[in-house]
C-alpha positions as CSV (number, residue, x, y, z in Angstrom):
1,M,92.0,152.9,68.7
2,N,93.8,151.4,65.6
3,D,97.6,151.7,66.9
4,R,100.2,149.9,68.3
5,P,101.1,151.6,71.4
6,W,104.8,152.6,72.3
7,V,105.8,151.0,75.4
8,P,109.1,152.1,76.6
9,L,111.6,149.5,78.5
10,G,110.8,149.4,82.2
11,W,107.1,150.8,81.6
12,R,105.2,148.1,82.9
13,A,107.0,147.9,86.5
14,N,107.1,151.3,87.0
15,P,103.9,152.5,89.5
16,R,103.5,155.1,87.6
17,R,102.0,153.8,84.2
18,V,101.1,157.1,82.2
19,L,99.5,156.2,78.9
20,V,98.8,159.3,76.8
21,L,95.7,158.7,74.3
22,G,96.5,161.0,71.2
23,E,94.1,161.6,69.0
24,S,94.8,160.3,65.7
25,A,97.8,160.1,63.4
26,Y,97.5,161.4,59.8
27,A,100.6,158.9,58.0
28,G,100.7,161.3,55.4
29,A,104.0,161.3,53.5
30,Y,104.8,158.1,55.7
31,T,103.6,154.7,55.2
32,P,100.6,153.8,57.9
33,E,104.0,151.4,59.6
34,Q,105.9,153.9,59.9
35,S,102.9,156.2,62.0
36,L,102.3,153.9,64.4
37,A,103.1,155.3,67.6
38,V,105.2,151.8,68.3
39,N,107.5,152.7,65.2
40,W,106.9,156.5,65.6
41,V,107.9,157.9,69.0
42,P,112.0,155.8,68.6
43,A,112.0,157.3,65.6
44,Y,111.6,160.8,66.4
45,L,113.8,159.5,69.8
46,R,116.3,159.2,67.8
47,G,115.8,162.8,65.4
48,D,114.7,160.5,62.6
49,V,111.5,162.1,62.3
50,R,110.4,165.9,63.6
51,D,107.3,166.4,65.5
52,G,105.9,169.6,67.0
53,T,103.3,168.0,69.0
54,Y,105.9,165.5,70.6
55,S,108.2,168.7,71.5
56,K,105.7,170.9,72.8
57,V,104.2,168.7,75.4
58,A,107.4,167.3,76.2
59,N,108.7,170.9,76.5
60,A,106.0,172.1,78.8
61,V,105.9,168.9,80.6
62,C,109.5,168.8,81.8
63,G,110.3,172.6,80.9
64,P,109.7,174.1,84.1
65,T,112.4,171.4,86.4
66,H,114.5,170.1,83.3
67,G,114.9,172.2,80.3
68,R,113.7,172.2,76.9
69,G,116.4,170.2,75.3
70,L,116.9,166.5,73.6
71,P,117.3,165.0,77.1
72,A,114.2,166.2,78.7
73,R,112.2,165.1,75.7
74,R,113.5,161.9,75.9
75,A,113.2,161.6,79.2
76,F,110.0,162.1,79.4
77,W,109.3,160.1,76.3
78,N,110.7,157.1,77.9
79,E,108.7,157.5,81.1
80,V,104.7,157.1,79.1
81,A,103.3,154.7,76.9
82,F,101.4,156.6,74.2
83,G,98.6,155.5,71.5
84,N,96.8,157.1,69.2
85,F,93.2,156.5,69.1
86,V,92.7,156.6,65.6
87,I,95.0,155.9,62.6
88,L,94.4,157.7,59.1
89,G,95.5,156.5,56.0
90,A,98.8,157.3,54.8
91,G,98.4,160.6,52.2
92,T,94.9,160.5,51.3
93,R,93.6,162.8,54.1
94,P,94.7,166.1,54.9
95,N,95.6,166.5,58.7
96,S,92.5,169.6,58.3
97,D,90.5,166.2,58.3
98,R,88.6,164.8,61.5
99,P,87.7,161.2,62.2
100,T,84.3,159.6,61.2
101,K,81.9,158.5,63.8
102,A,82.4,154.8,62.4
103,E,86.8,155.8,62.9
104,W,86.0,156.8,66.7
105,Q,83.5,154.1,67.6
106,A,86.2,151.8,65.8
107,G,88.8,152.5,68.4
108,M,86.7,152.0,71.2
109,G,87.4,147.8,70.9
110,V,90.8,148.1,70.2
111,L,91.0,150.5,73.0
112,K,90.0,148.1,75.3
113,V,92.2,145.5,75.0
114,I,94.8,147.9,75.3
115,L,94.0,149.3,78.3
116,A,94.0,145.7,79.9
117,D,96.9,145.0,78.4
118,L,98.5,147.4,80.0
119,Q,96.4,148.2,83.1
120,P,97.9,152.0,83.4
121,A,97.5,153.8,86.6
122,G,96.1,156.6,84.8
123,V,95.5,158.0,81.3
124,W,96.2,161.8,80.0
125,V,93.2,161.8,77.2
126,W,94.5,163.9,74.5
127,G,91.2,165.7,72.9
128,K,87.8,166.5,73.6
129,E,86.1,165.1,70.9
130,Q,88.0,162.0,71.3
131,A,87.2,161.7,75.3
132,E,83.6,161.3,74.0
133,Y,84.7,158.1,72.9
134,S,88.1,156.9,74.6
135,V,86.4,158.4,78.5
136,P,83.8,155.6,79.1
137,V,85.8,152.6,77.7
138,I,88.6,153.7,80.2
139,K,86.1,154.3,82.9
140,D,84.7,150.7,81.9
141,A,87.9,149.4,82.4
142,G,88.0,151.1,86.2
143,I,90.8,153.1,85.5
144,K,91.4,155.9,87.4
145,P,92.5,159.2,86.7
146,V,91.5,160.3,83.5
147,V,92.6,163.5,82.5
148,V,91.0,165.1,79.0
149,V,93.0,168.4,78.3
150,S,92.1,170.1,74.7
151,H,94.9,168.5,71.9
152,P,97.9,169.8,72.5
153,T,98.2,171.4,68.9
154,R,94.9,173.9,69.9
155,G,96.0,174.2,73.5
156,Y,98.7,176.7,75.3
157,S,101.3,175.2,76.9
158,H,100.6,176.5,80.7
159,T,97.2,174.1,79.7
160,I,99.0,171.1,78.9
161,T,101.5,171.7,82.2
162,E,98.3,172.5,84.8
163,S,96.7,169.3,82.5
164,W,100.0,166.8,83.3
165,A,100.5,168.4,86.9
166,K,96.6,167.1,87.9
167,L,97.2,163.9,86.0
168,I,99.9,163.2,88.1
169,A,98.4,164.5,91.8
170,D,95.5,162.4,90.9
171,V,97.8,159.2,90.5
172,T,99.4,160.4,93.8
173,L,103.1,159.9,91.6
174,A,104.4,162.0,94.6
175,I,107.5,159.5,94.2
176,G,109.4,162.4,92.0
177,P,108.8,164.1,88.5
178,V,108.3,162.2,85.7
179,C,111.9,163.6,83.9
180,S,114.9,162.4,85.8
181,V,117.0,164.0,83.6
182,A,120.5,164.8,85.2
């Protein structure tokens, strides 16, 4: 994991500390620094950048109870920590490129440090290939539950919704919905 994760204010005090572990970030036209989750999520929430994956996930999770607009997306992303397992270089590789085995393996040591720091109550892993590398690290850290879902760019909204609901049920987050939009 080469990313600096997005951790919203108040997240560490929340018993529902869920880490969303993305697969990889492609800097593309942005600098590697801009593409880090710690910078990308706030830019997305301000409306400075568009991100179809972030919107698809928040809409799938919050839509059934809170609608599909910007307030629901903000509510979701301000309730979860988020980081990518692998960061790929700025403009050096197309989005269709997959991380190499060496890149996946390099993410494992950093993920261990991030998990020790964040101590999430559960982890939602995006991407089955990534899960081959990240889930053993998560389990070694003693974190349960872990729910793996196909990457949201490849998955259907109902799959995203169902996997999120399973994670929340497994974490026993019965104190209310993650999205608290009025």
